[in-house]
ROBANU-954113 format. One record per residue: residue in one letter; x, z, y negated of N, C-alpha, C in turn. Coordinates in steps of 0.1 Angstrom, whole numbers, plus 5000, padded with zeros to 4 digits. Layout:
// ROBANU-954113
aXZYXZYXZY/...
END
This chain:
// ROBANU-954113
m500850005012500050005000500950004988/k501950084988502950094977503549954974/y503949884984504549754982503549654977/l502249664982501149574977500949594962/l500949724958500849744943501949694935/i503149704940504349644933504149494932/i503749424943503549284943502549244933/l501349314933500249284924500749304909/l501549414907502049434893502949324889/i503849274898504649164894503849044891/f502849014900502048894898501248904885/f500749024882499949044869500849024857/t502049074858503049054847503348904845/m503548834856503948694855502748614849/c501548654853500348574848500148604833/h500548714828500248744814501548734805/k502548684811503748664803503548534795/p503848534782503748414774504448294780/q503848184781504448064787505548014778/e506747984784507847934777507647784775/y508347724766508147584763508747494774/v507847414780508247314790507447184786/p508147074782507346954780506646904792/i505346874790504446834801504846684805/k504846664818505246534822504046434820/e504346324812503446224809503546114819/n502446024820502545914829503845834826/i504045804814505345734809505745794796/l507045784793507545824780508545724775/t508745724762509845644757511145714759/e512245644757513545704759513845814749/w513245804737513445904727512646034730/a511446014735510646134739511346204750/e512046134759512746204770513946294765/q514346264752515446334747515046444737/v513746464735513246564726513546704732/k514146794724514346934727514047014715/p513747144717513447234706514447234695/e515747214698516847224688516947084681/n516346974686516546854678515246794673/a514146864674512846814670512846794655/w512846664651512746624637513546714627/q514846694627515746764619516146694606/e515646574604515946494592515246544579/y515846524568515246564555513846484554/p512746554551511446484552511046404540/r511746424529511246364516512346284510/p512646164515513846094510513746034496/q512546024491512445974477512546084466/l512646204470512846314461513646424468/e514946404469515746484478516546584471/r516446714475517346814470518346854480/e519446904476520546944485520147054494/e519447154489519147274496517747264503/w517647304516516347304522516447374536/k515347414541515447484554514247424563/n514647384575513647324584513047424593/l511747424594511047524602510447464615/n510847334618510447274631511147354642/g510547344654511047414666510047484673/l510447584680509447664688508747774680/w507447774680506647874674505747934686/n505348054684504348114692502948054689/y502048044699500747994696499748064704/a498448054700497348104707496148024703/i495148014712493947944709492748044710/t491948064700490848154700489548094695/p488448164697487248114691487348104675/k486748014669486947994655486348114647/s485548194653485048314647486048424645/q487148414653488148524652488948514639/e488948624631489548624618490948694618/e491148774629492448854629493448774638/k494748814635495848754642495648794657/p495948694666495748724680496648844685/e496148924694496949034699498148984708/k497848874715498848824724499048674722/w500248624724500448484723500448414737/e499948294737499748224750501048164755/g501948134745503148074749503848014737/k504747914739505547844729504947704727/i504947664714504547524711505747464702/l506047344705507047274698506547204685/v506747254674506347194661507447094657/p507046974653505746934648504846854657/f504846874669503946794678502546864680/s501446784678500146844679499846904692/i498946994693498747074705498246994716/e497646884714497046794724498146724732/t499346714726500346624732501246694742/q501946604750502746664760504046724754/l504546654744505846704738505646844731/s504446874728504147014722504447124732/g504347084745504447184756503147244760/v502047204753500747264756499847164762/g499547054755498746944761497346984764/r496747054754495347094756494447034745/i493246994749492246944740491547064733/i491547064720490947174713489447134709/s488547224711487147194707486947234693/e485847184688485447224674485147364672/e484947444683484647584682485847674684/e487047604684488247684686489147664674/v490147764672491147744662492547764669/i493547714662494947724667495647824658/w496347914664497148014656498647984659/y499447984649500847954650501648074644/y502748114650503548224644505048204646/r505748224636507248234637507748324626/s509048364627509648434616510848344611/f511248374599512448304593513148394583/k514348354580515148424570515548324559/l515748374547516148284536517648314533/p518348204529519748224525519848314513/k520848394513521048494501521148414488/k521748304488521948224476520648174470/w519548194477518248144472517448254465/k518048374464517248494459516848484445/e517448394437517148374423516148254421/n515748194432514948074431513548094434/a512648004429511347994435511347924448/i510447964457510547914471509247844474/l509347714479508147634482508147614497/l506947634503506647614517505847484518/h506447384526505847254527505347224541/f504147164541503647114554503446964551/e504146884559504046734557502646684562/a502146754572500746724576500246824586/s499046864585498346954594496846924594/d496346904605494946854606494046964613/f493247044605492646994593492647114583/e491847224585491747334576492847434580/t493847444571495047524574495147644565/t495247764571495347884564496647954567/v497348004557498648054558498848194553/w499448284561499748414557501248434558/l501848514549503248554550503348704549/n503948764559504048914561502648974559/g501648914565500248964565499448944553/k500048874543499348844530498948704530/l497648684525497148544524497948464514/v498448354518499148264508498248164503/g497448094511496547994507495947914518/k495047824514494347734524494447594519/h494447494529494447354525493547284535/r492647194530491847114538492246964537/g492646904549493146774549493846754562/g493946624567494546594580495846514579/y495946434569497046344568497946364556/d497546434546498246454534499246574535/s500346564527501246674527500746774516/f501146904518500847004508501847114508/e501847194498502847294496502247424490/f502847534493502547664487503747724480/d503547774469504647854462504547994468/i505548034476505548164482506548264476/s506948234463507948314456507448454455/d506148484453505648614452505648694465/f505848624476505648684489507048704495/v508148664489509448674495510348744484/e510648864487511448944478512648994487/g513848974482515049014489515448914499/v516148954509516748864519516348894533/g515248964535514849004549514248894557/e513648934568512948844577511448834574/y510948714574509548704570508748644582/d507548694583506548654594505648554588/l505648434594504748324589503648304600/l502448314595501248304604500448184599/v500048094607499247984603498047964613/k496847944607495647914615495147784611/v494747704621494247564618492947544626/h491847504619490647464625490447314623/d490147244633489947094632488547064637/p487647034627486246994631486046854637/q487146784638487146654644486146564637/a485346494644484446394638483146444633/s483046574632481746634628481546634613/i482646604605482446594591483146464586/f482846424574483346294569484646324563/k485746294570487146314566488046204571/s489246204567490246114573490346144588/l489946044596489946064611490845964618/g490645834614491345734621490745704635/k491545684645491045644658491045764667/q491245884662491246004671489946014678/t490046044691488846064700489146194708/g488146234716488346344724488946314737/a489246184740489646144753491246134754/v491846204763493246204765493646064769/r492745994776493045864782493045754771/d492645784759492445684748493345724737/y492745734725493545774713493345924711/e494246004717494046144717493846214703/r493246324703493046394690494446444685/c494446484672495646534666495246654658/s495246774664494746894658495946984654/g495847044643496947144639498147074632/i499247144632500447094626500946974634/w501246854627501746744634502846664627/q503346724616504546674609505346794604/t506546764599507546864596507046984587/v507447104590507247224581508547264576/w508647284563510047314557509847394544/i511047444540511147534528512247474519/e511947484506513047454497513047544485/p514247574479514347654467514347564455/v513647604444513647534431513847634420/s514047574408514147664396512847744394/t513047864390511847954388511047914375/d511747854365510947824353510347684353/v511047584356510547444356511347364366/s510647284374511347194384510547064385/i511246964390510646834391509746834403/a508446794401507446794412507346654417/s507446554409507346414413507746324402/v507946194405508246094395507545964399/k506945904389506245784391507145674386/i507445574395508345464392507645334392/n507745254381507145124380508245024377/t508244914384509344814382508744674378/s509644604371509344454369510544384375/l510844264372511944194377513244224370/e513144294359514344324351514444464345/d513444544347513544684342512744774351/v512844904348512245014356511745124346/s510645174348510145294340509945414349/f510145534343510045654350509045754342/q508245824349507445934343507446044353/a508146154349508246274358507146364356/s506746444366505846554365506546674370/y506046794366506846914368505947034372/r506647124379506147254381506647344370/g505747414363506147494352506047414339/n506547474328506347424315507647344311/p507547214309508847144306509047134291/n508247194283508447184268509847234264/g510547154256511947194252512947154262/i512547094273513547054284513746904283/e514946864286515246724286515446674301/v515246544303515346484316516346374315/k517246364324518246254325518046174337/y517946034335517745944346519045864346/e519645854358520845774360520645674372/v520845554369520645444379522045394384/f522145384398523445344404523245224412/d524245134412524345024421525345074431/g524945124443525845194452526245324445/s527545334443527945464436528345434422/s528145314417528545274403527345294394/l527545374383526545404373526345274365/i525145224364524845104357523945124345/s523245234344522345254333521845404334/s521645464322521245604321520545624308/i519745734308519045764295518645914296/i518745984285518346124283517146124274/s516046194278514846184270514146324271/d513146344262512246454263511646454276/a511446564283511046564297509546514298/n508746514288507346474289507146324286/k508246254282508046114279508346024290/k507545914290507845804299508945714293/v509945684302511045604297511245474305/k511845374298512045244305513545214303/l514145154314515545114314515644974318/k516444904311516744764314517844764325/i517644684335518644674346519544554344/p520844574342521744454340521844374353/s521844244352522044154364521244204375/p519844214374519044274384519144214398/k519144294408519044254422517644284427/l516944184431515544204435515444254449/w514344324452514044364466513144264472/s513444234485512644144493512944164507/p512144114517512544124531513944064534/e514243954527515543894529516743964523/s516444044513517544114506516944244500/s516944344509516244474505517144564498/f517544524486518444604478517744714471/l518344834472517844954466518845014456/y518345044444519145114434518945264437/n520145334436520045484437519745544424/l519045654424518545724412518845864413/k519345924402519546064401518746114389/i517946224391517146274380517546424378/s517846454366518346594363517546654351/l517146774353516546854342517646934335/l517546914321518646984313518047084303/e518547194303518247304293519547344286/d519647304273520847334266522047274273/n521847144277522847064284523347124298/k522547214303522847274316521847224326/i522247174338521347124348520647244354/i519347244354518547344360517747294372/d517747164374517147104386517646964387/e517846914400518346784402517846724415/v517446604415516946534427517546394428/d517646344440518146214443516946124448/s516946004443515845914447516445774448/y515545674448515945534448514745444444/f514945324441513845234439514345084442/g513344994443513644854444512944774434/l513544674428512844594418512144484425/r510844484424509944374430508644374423/t507944264423506544254419505744184429/l504444214429503444154439502244104431/s501843984434500643924426500043814435/i498943754429498343644435498443524425/s498643404431498843284422497543254415/d497643174404496543134396495943004401/d496442944411495942814416494442834419/s493642734415492242744417491742714431/s492542644439492042604452492642684463/v493942704464494542784474495342894467/k495043014471495743124465496943164473/d498143184467499343224473499543374470/i500143444480500643574477502043564472/l502343624460503643604453504443734454/l505643724459506543834459507643794449/n507843874438508843844428508543704422/g507243674421506843544415506943424424/k507343444437507443324446506543344458/p505943234463505043244474505743294487/i505043374494505643434506504543434517/f504843384529504043404541504443534548/q503443614551503743744558503243744572/m504143784581503843794595504343924601/g503443994608503844114614502744174623/p502944284629502044334639501044434633/l499944454640499144574638499844694645/d500144794638500944904643500045024643/q499445064655498645184655499445314656/n500745294660501745404660501345524667/y500745504679500545614688501745604698/w502145724703503345734711503045814724/p503545764736503345844748504145974746/g503446084748504046214747503846284734/g503746204723503646254710502346224702/g501546134707500346094700500646034687/l500146094676500346034662501746074657/t502446174664503746214659504846134667/l505646064659506745994665507746084672/p508446044683509346144689510546174681/s511046074673512246104665512446004654/d513346024645513745934635514445814641/e515145834652515845724658514745624664/a513645674669512645584675512045504664/m511845574652511245504641512145394636/i513445414635514345314631514445194641/w514345234654514445124664513245034663/e512045084661510944994660511044904648/s511444964636511644874624512644774626/e513744804633514844704635514344604646/y513544644655512944544665512144444657/l511244484648510444394640511344294632/k512444344627513344254620513944154629/r514344194641514944114651513944004656/i512644034656511743924662511143844650/g511743854638511343764627510143814619/c509843934620508643984612509144034598/n508344004588508744054574507644154569/m506744194578505644284575505144364587/v504544474584503844554594502644614588/r501544604595500244674591500144804598/l500244914590500145044596498645074597/h498145094609496645084611496045224612/i495245254602494345364601495045494603/k496245504599497045634598498145604588/y498745714583499945694576501045784581/n502245734581503345794588504145894579/p505045964584505946044576506745964566/s507146024555507745944544509045874549/r509645924559510845854564510545714570/f509345694575508945564580509045464568/y508545494557508545404545509945384539/y510645494540512045484536512845384544/h512645384557513345284566512745144563/c511545134560510944994557511544954544/d511745044534512345004521513744964524/r514445034532515945014535516144884542/l515244854552515444734561514744614556/g513844624547513144504541511944464549/l511044564552509744534558508544564549/l507744464546506644494538505544564546/v504844654540503844744547502444714541/w501544674550500144674546499544804551/q499244894542498845034545497345044545/d496845084556495445114558495045244551/f493945264545493345394543492945444556/v492845574558492545634570491045654571/s490345584580488945574581488345714585/a487045734580486345854584485445824595/q484345894597483445874608483045724608/g483245654619483145514620481745464617/r480745534621479345484620478645544608/n479245624600478645684589478945594577/n478045514573478145424561477345474549/n476945594550476145644539476445794537/p477645834535477945974534477446044521/e477246174522476946244510478046234499/l477646234487478546214476479746314477/e479546434480480646534481481546494492/d481046444504481846404515482746284511/s482046184505482746064500483846104491/e483646194481484646234472485846294479/f485546384489486646444496487446344503/w486846244511487546144518488346064508/f487746024497488445934487489746014481/n489546134479490746214473491846224483/e491546224496492546224506493346084505/q492645974503493245844502494045834489/k493545894479494245894466495545964467/q495546074474496846154476497846074484/m497345994493498245904501498845804491/v498045744483498545644474499545704464/e499345814459500245884450501545914457/k501445964470502645994477503545874480/l502945764483503645644487503945544476/y503445584464503445484452504845424450/n505945494451507245444447507945364457/h507345344469508045274480507845124477/p508945054475508844904473508244824485/s508344884497507844824508506344814509/i505644904502504144904503503644784495/a503044684502502644564495501144554493/m500344624502498944614501498244744506/w497144774499496244884503495044824510/i494744864522493544814529492544924529/i491444914522490545024520489645054532/f489044944537488144964549488544874560/n488344914572488644824584487344814592/e486944694594485744664603484544754600/a484344784588483144864583483145004588/w484245054594484245194598484145294586/g483045364585482845454573482845374560/q482545244560482545174548481345204539/h481545234527480445264518480945244503/d480045224494480345214480481545124478/s481645014484482844934484483344894471/e482444844462482744794449483244904440/k482645024441483045134432484445194437/i484545194450485845244455486945154452/f486745024453487744924449488144944434/e487244964425487544974411488345104409/r488045204416488845334414490245314419/v490445244431491745224436492545134426/e491945034421492644944412493045014399/k492345114395492745194383493945274385/f494145334396495345414398496545344405/d496345214409497445134414497044984413/n497444924402497244774400498544704402/t499544764408500844704411500944634424/r499944654432499944604446498644524449/l498644454460497444384464496444484470/i495144454468494144544473493244464482/n493044504494492144444504490944534506/i489744484501488544574501488144594515/a488244494524487744504538488544414547/s489144474557489844394567488844374578/g488344254579487344214589485944264586/w485044194591483644224591482944214577/v482544334572481644324560482444304547/d482444184542483344154531482444154518/f483144164507482444154494483144034486/p482443924486483143804480483543834465/e484643774462485143784448485743924444/i485744014454486344154451487644164458/g488644204450489944224456490844104456/d492044114461492944004462492943924475/i492343984485492543924498491243894505/k491143784512490043744521490643764535/d490143864542490743914555489743884566/i490243804576489543764588490043824600/h489243874609489643914622489143814632/d490043754640489643654650490543664662/y489943704673490743724685490643604695/t490343484690490343374699491743304698/y491943214708493243144708493443054696/r492343004691492442914679491642974668/p492243064660491443134649490943034638/a489843074632489243004621489443074608/i489643004597489843064584488843004574/p488543074563487743014552488342884547/v487442794543487842664538488342674524/p489442614520489942614506488842564496/g488842634485487842594475486542664476/t486342744487485042814489485242964485/h486343004480486643144477487743144467/n488043264462489143274451490143384455/r490443404468491343504472492343444482/a493443514484494443474494493843504508/v494043414517493443434530494543484540/v494143584547495043634558494143664570/l494843654582494243694594494643844597/g493843934593494144074593494244134607/e493644064617493844094631493643964638/v494643934647494543804654495443814667/g495143724676495943724688495343824699/g496043934701495644034710495743984725/f496743904728496943854741497443974751/a496743984762497044094771498044054782/s498744154786499644134798500144274803/a499744304815500044434821501444424827/v502244524824503644534829503944664836/p503344684848503644814855505144814859/p505744934859505245074856505345114842/h505445024833505745054819504445074811/n503245064817502045084811501445214815/w500545274807500045404809499145414822/t498345304824497445294835498145264848/g499245194847499945154860499345034866/r498244974860497544864866498344734864/s497944624871498544494870497444404864/n497844284860496944174857496044154869/k494744114867493844084878494343954884/t493743934896494043804903492743734907/g492943604911491743534915491443414905/v490243374905489843264896488943314885/p489143284872488343334862486843284863/s485943384861484543344862484043284850/n484743304839484343244826485643184819/l485543064816486842994811487243034797/i486343094789486643124775486643274772/a486343354782486243504780487443574786/g488143644778489243734783488743874782/g489443964775488944094773490044184767/g489644314764490544404758491544454768/s491244454781492144494791492644374799/p493744384806494344264813493344204823/q493144074822492243994831493143904840/i492543804845493243704853494143614843/p495443604845496243524836495843384835/r495843324823495543184820496843114816/d497843124824499143074820499242924818/d498442854825498442704823497342654814/n496642734807495542694799496042644785/f495642524782495942464768494642404763/k493542414771492342344766491342444760/h491242564765490142654762490542754751/d489642774742489842874731489343014736/i490243074743489843194751489843314741/f488843404743488743524735489643624742/r490643674736491643774741492143734755/p492843624756493343584769494443674774/t494643664788495743734795496743634799/f498043664797499143584802500143674810/t500843604819501943674826503143694816/y503643814815504743834805505943764809/g506743734799507943654802507743504798/e508243414806508243274802506843214800/n505843254808504543204806503943254793/f504143384790503643444778504243374766/e505543344767506243274756505743134753/k505443064764504942924763503542924756/q502643014760501343024753501443074739/y502343174737502443234724503043124714/s503943044719504442934710503342844705/k502442804714501342724710500442794700/f500242924702499443004692500143004678/i501443014678502143014665502042874659/d502042774667501742634661500442634653/q499442694659498142704652498242774639/l498942884638499042964626499842884616/h500842814620501742734611500942624605/l500142554613499342444607498242494598/l497742614600496642664592497142694578/q498542704576499042724563498742614553/n498542494559498142374551496742404545/s495942484551494542514546494442644540/g495542714537495442834529495842964535/l496142964548496543084555497843144549/r497843264545499043324538499543454544/g499043484556499543604563498743624576/a499443684586498843704599499343834605/v498443914610498744044617498444024631/y499444024640499244004654498844144660/t497844144668497444264676498044254689/q499044344692499644444683501044464687/m501744564680503144584683503444634697/t502744734700502944794714501544814721/d501644814734500444854742500044994738/m498845024740498245164739497945204753/k497345324754497045374767496145274775/l495045224769494145144776494144994771/e495044974761495144834756496544784759/e496644674766497944614770498144484764/n498044484750498144354743499244364732/g500344444735501444454726502544354729/w503444334719504644264722505544354731/l505444484728506144584736505244664745/t505744704756505044804765504844934758/f503945014763503645144756504945234756/d505745224766507045304766508145244758/r507845124752508845054743510045014751/k509944994764511144964772511144814776/v510044744774509944604778509344524766/s510044414761509544324752508944204760/k507644184760507044084769507543944767/v508043914755508843794752510143844747/a511243784751512543824746512643824731/p513243924725513243934710513743814703/d514843754709515443634702514443524702/k513743504713512743404714511543424705/l511143544704510043584695510443554680/g511743584677512243564664512243414661/k512643334671512643184668511243134665/r510343184673508943144670508443184656/h508643314653508143364640508843304628/n510143274630510843224618510243084615/r509643014624509042884621507942904611/l507243014610506143044601506643044586/y507943064584508443074570508942934566/t508742834574509142694570507942624566/k508142514559507042424555506242374567/p504942384567504142334579504142174579/p503942114590503841974591502841914582/k503141804576502141734567501141664575/q499841694572498741634579498141514572/k497941404579497241294574495741294579/i494841294569493441294573493041154578/l492541144590492141014596490641004594/l489941114596488441114594488141244586/p487741224573487441334565486141404569/a486041534565484841604567483741544558/s482541554562481441494554481241564541/t481641694540481541764527482541714517/e483641654522484641594514484441444510/e483941374520483641234518482541194528/p481441134523480341104532480741024545/q480241074556480541014569479240994577/t479140874583478040844592478440864606/w477740944614477940964628476840914636/e476940914649475840904658475641044664/a474341084665473941214669472941214679/s472941324687471941344698471741494700/e470541534703470241674706469741674721/i470241774728469841804742469541954743/a468541984751468142124753469142204760/i469142334757469942434764469242464777/p469842444789469042454801468842604805/w467842664798467542804801467042824816/k467442924822466942954835465542994835/n465143064824463743104823463343084808/k462642974806462242934792461443034785/k460543104793459643204786460443314780/d461443364787462243474781463543434775/e463743304776465143244771466243334777/e466243344790467143434797468543394794/l469443494793470843474790471443364799/l472143284794472743164802474243174802/d474843184813476343184814476843044809/i477843054799478442934793479042844804/t479442904815480042814825479142704830/i477842734830476842634834476942514825/l477142534812477342424802478642364803/q479642444806481042384806481242294818/d480542334829480742254842479842134842/n478942124833478042004833478241924820/i479141824821479441734810478241644808/p477741634796476541544794476841404797/d475841334801475941184804475841114791/f476941104784476941054770476340914769/e476640824779476140684778474640674778/n473940774784472540764786471740854776/l472440914767471841004757471040914747/s470140964740469440894729470140924716/w470840824711471640844699470940784687/k471240844676470740794663471740804652/q471740714643472740734632472340854623/a473340924618473041044610474241074601/n473941114589475041154580475341304582/g476641334582477041474582476941534569/p477141664568477141764579475841784585/f475841874596474641884604474142034604/g472942064601472442194601471142214594/n470942344590469742374583469942474571/t471142474565471442564554470842504541/d470642584531470142544518471342484510/y472542544512473642484505474942514514/p475742414516475642274513474342214520/e473842114514472642054520473141964531/p472441974543472941894554472541744553/g473341654559473041514559471941494570/m472041564581471041564592470641704594/v469241724594468741864597468841884612/w469441994615469542044629469242194629/d468242244636467842384635468642474644/g469642424651470442514659469842564672/k468642514676468042564688468442484700/n468842364698469342274709470842254708/q471442194718472842154717472842034708/l473842024699474041904691475341834696/i475241694697476341614702476441504691/i477641494686477941384676479141304680/k479141174676480341094680480640994669/n481940964668482440874658483640804663/s484040694656485240614659486340654650/v487540664656488740704649489840594652/e490440544641491440434643492840494642/f493640444651495040484651495940354650/e496740344640497640234639498740244650/e499240374651500240404661499740534668/i500140554680499740684687500540794680/p499840894675500541004667501241094676/e502241164671502941264678502041384681/n501241424671500341534672499041504665/c498041564670496641534664495841664664/s495041694654494141804654492741764650/v491841834656490441814653490041944645/r489541924633489042044625487542064627/i487242184631485842224633485342314622/y484342264614483842344603482542414607/y482342534603481142604606480742694594/i479542664589479042744577477842824582/r477842954579476743044582476243104569/s474943104568474243164556473443284561/g473243384552472443494555473243624554/g472643734557473343864555474243894566/p475044004566476044034576475444054590/r475943964599475443974613476443884621/m476743934633477543854642476943734647/t477443614645476943494651478143414656/m477843334666478943264673478543124676/i479443034676479142894680480342834687/h480042754698481042704706481042544705/s482142484704482242344704483142284714/r482842174719483642104730484041964725/i485341934727485941814721486241714732/y485741584731486041484741486741364734/i487741314740488441194735488241084745/n487640974740487440854749486740904762/g485740984760484841024771485341144780/k486541194777487141294786487241424778/f486941544784487041674778488441714777/f488941764765490241804763490441944756/a489441984749489642114742488342174738/d488242304736487042364730487442464720/e486542514712486742604701485542694699/t485842824697484742924695484942994682/t483943004674484043074661483043194661/r483543304657482743424655482743454640/q481543474635481443494620480343594617/i480643674607479743784602479143754589/n480043714580479643694566479143554563/q478543534551478143404547479343334541/e479843234548481043164543481243034552/q482142954547482542834555483842854561/r483942834574485242844581485642714588/m486942714590487542594597488542634607/a488442574619489442594629490242474632/e491542484633492442364637492542364652/v492042264658492242254673493342144675/i494542194678495642104681495442054695/l495341924696495041864709496241874718/p495941904731497041914741497641774743/s498841784750499541654752498741554760/e497941604769497141524778496141434769/a495641504758494741424749495441324742/i496641354737497441254730497741134739/a498041164752498341054761497040964764/a495841024761494640944763494240864751/l494940874740494640794728495140644730/n494440564723494740414723495140374709/k496040274708496140214695494840144692/g494440154679493240094675492040194676/t490940154681489740244681489640344693/n489340464689489140574699487840644696/e487140694706485940764704486040914704/l485640974694485641124693484241174695/i483941264704482641324706482841484705/v481941544698482041694697480641744701/q480641834710479341904715479342044709/f478242074702478042214697477042284705/i477442404709476542494716476342624708/p475242644701475042754692474642884700/g475042994695474543124701475443184712/l476643124713477543174724477943314721/n477943404731478543534730479743534740/f480943524734482143504743482543644749/y481943754744482243884751481643874765/s480443824766479843824780479843684786/g480143574777480143444782478743384783/n477743454777476343414777475943344764/v474943264765474343204753473143284748/i473243334736472143414731471743354717/q470543304716470143244704469543334693/g469843304681469343384670468543294660/d468343344648467543264638468443234626/e469743224628470743194617470543054612/k470843044599470942914593472442874594/i472742754600474142714602474342574598/l475542534596475942394593477242374600/v477442254606478642214613479142084608/d480442064609481141944605482441924612/v482941804612484241774619485041684611/s486341704612487341604607488541594617/i489341494615490541474624491741444616/t492841494620494141474613495241434623/e496241374618497441354626498641414619/f499741454626500841514620502141494629/
END
C-alpha cells in the first residue's frame, strides 16, 4: 500500500507539473521552422524604419494558462510554456490548441532592465496581439488594447522604478468572427486557415528620453526631393530636429529645423528606387536641445513616384513616370507550424529572394499584413507590394457604424505604419466583397490620408466604375478575359489569375496526389488537385491541374503567352494564385513546406521576364462589329435539356461531345454584335435562351505564325455571377474553347491563342471561322444553368 501511494503521488505530481516547451510535430515543416528554438525566436530588431540602438527583446518562453473569459484574476497555476511570438494555435508555440470565444489566454514572464536605462522613459511594444490585450506590471494595470494586426505600445515608466525584476502579465481574449474586426482568412479549422489568437508578433522594450522623443516621421518623396514631418512623445516646443541624408555612409544633405516644422530637402544627383534598382538613402534624425542630442533614430527612404497615365483609351501604371507591367503572386503568407507568424527573418528573406529569382517585381500580400521587416526586405530587394486591407466578417456587408469605424481605424493604422515604405505600391480596400460596405466613402477617406499610391477599391467581384485607380478582375480560367479598352478609365489588372493545381507529396500538408483517370468534364478543374491536363491546349479549363515539372512548365508557358498578348489590350498587371500551397490548396509555385518549386526557378524567371518585353504586334484580320460593322451568318439551335419542363441542369459534356451539323443548319445573314442589351445596340437580337452559332470568312495572304480569336462578352444588369461558353471551329474542325465568368456590367474580351494544330489547318486564301456560344454555363459544376441576363457577344480575329 505504501508503494502504491508513492507511485500515485509521483503520477499526480507529473500530471500537474507545468508542461515544458516542446514544438508539436506538424505534418510538414519548412527548414526554418525546424530550426526554431526558444533562444533564436525572432531576435531581429522589429522596427527597421525607426531604429534606436538600445532595446530589449521579450520573445522566448513565457508561462501560459487558458481559463474561462469570466476569470479576472491571475491563474493560480500555469499549464506550461509557450514560445512567443507564435500564436497559441500553432505547433511552434508548443501548445497547438484552438481557443474558443469563451476562453482567454494568460501569459506571464519576468524581466530586468539594464542599469543604464534608469534615467529613461520605458516603452513596452507589442507588434501584434489578437485581439483584446490587457497588460499588468507587478500586479498593476498598465492598459488595454483592442486590435488584431496593428502594433501598439504602453509607457511603463511609472511602473518601473529602480533596477529590480518585473513581473509582466498579459491576458488576451479573441472573439474571432463574432464581431466586425480585422479577421482575414482565420477560421476555426486546423486543417484550413487556422486561427491566430493572442500574441503573434514580437514583444519588446526600448528606452527613450523622458521629456520628448521621436514617435514617428512621415516621409514623402518626389523624383528629386524628400520631405519630413516628425511626430513626438512629449512637448517638442523649443526643441530642434536635425535630418541627415546619406548615400551609403556619405552625407549628401542635411537640415536643422524647429521640431514642429515640415522640411524639404533637395537630393543631389537623385538615385531613384525601382525593382531594377532598389536604391535606399540612409537617414538619421536627431532631436537637439541646446545643441545636445536627446534622441536619435536611424531610418531610410527611397525616391519614387506612382501614378496612372492620362491616356484616354489605355491607362498605364507609372513608376517614376514610366510605364511598368507588374507580375507577382498572391501571398497568403501562412506557414506550416507558425500559421500567420513566419518562422524567422531568414525565411522571409528567402521568399523575397525567390520571387526576384523567378522574375517577379511585385507581391500581393493577401488579407493580412506582415511584420515591418517584411516590407524592409521588399524595400531593400526591390519588390513592389500590393497591400490588402484585412477583411472583416466576410458575409457582413452592412455593419453598424461603430463597428465599421473600428475596422476602418485598424486599416488606417496599418496605412500609417507602412506609409514610408517605397515598396508599397497599392492599397486594396476590399477583396471579393468580403465585408464590403460604404465603398465610395471609404475610398474617399483612404485617398485623403494617402494619395501617393494607387488605390484599388475592390479586387474582384463588386466593382464601382470610375472609382479608384485600378480595374481589378479575378479570372481562374486558362484564358482570362479583361475589360475592353475605351470602356473604362482605370488601369486593368488581373488581381487573381491562374491557380493551377499540382500535388507534390510528401511536401503537401494532405499528402495526397493528383487524381488519376479520365476527366468527366473537359473544362472544369477545381481548388484541389484533379486529373492532370498535361496535354491540353484546346480547352479553357477552370483551375486546371498539371503534373509538376516539365508538364507544368509547358502549360504555364502557354498561359504566360496569354498574359503577354493581353498587354496589347490594356492589361497592366497580373497576380498569380499563388506563391505557395496552403493546407488544402495546392496551386502554388512552391509547395507548402517551401522545399519544391514546381517549375525550376530559372525557367519561371525566363517565362516571367517575357512579360516585361513589348508584346507581339497584332494585325486585325476581322474587326469586332462594335469597331467596324460586320456581316455574319447566324443560326440558333436549342439547348438539349433532359427535362424541358424543369430545364434540368445539363452537363456541358453533352454539348461538347456533340458538334453541330453546320452544313444542315438554317443560316441567315446577320449583323454583329449579337444579343439583347440596350447598349451597345445589337445588330441581331438574340435572347440568350438558345445556342448561337455564327460563321464568317477570313482571308490569309500567308499562313500566319500565330493567330488569336478574340471573344467579346457584354453583360448588363446588377452584380450577379453569369457565365458564357464559346467554342471555336476553323474550317469545320473544333480547335479551342473559352469560358468567361462575369459579375459586373461591363464589356470583356478574351484572347484565344489558337494551338499549333489550328494554324496547320489554315489555308492560304479563304478560311471559315465558326463560333458557337452556349449561355449559362457553370464551370464549377460543368452544368448549363440559364438566367435572365441581358448579354451581347462579338468576335474578331488577329494574326501576330
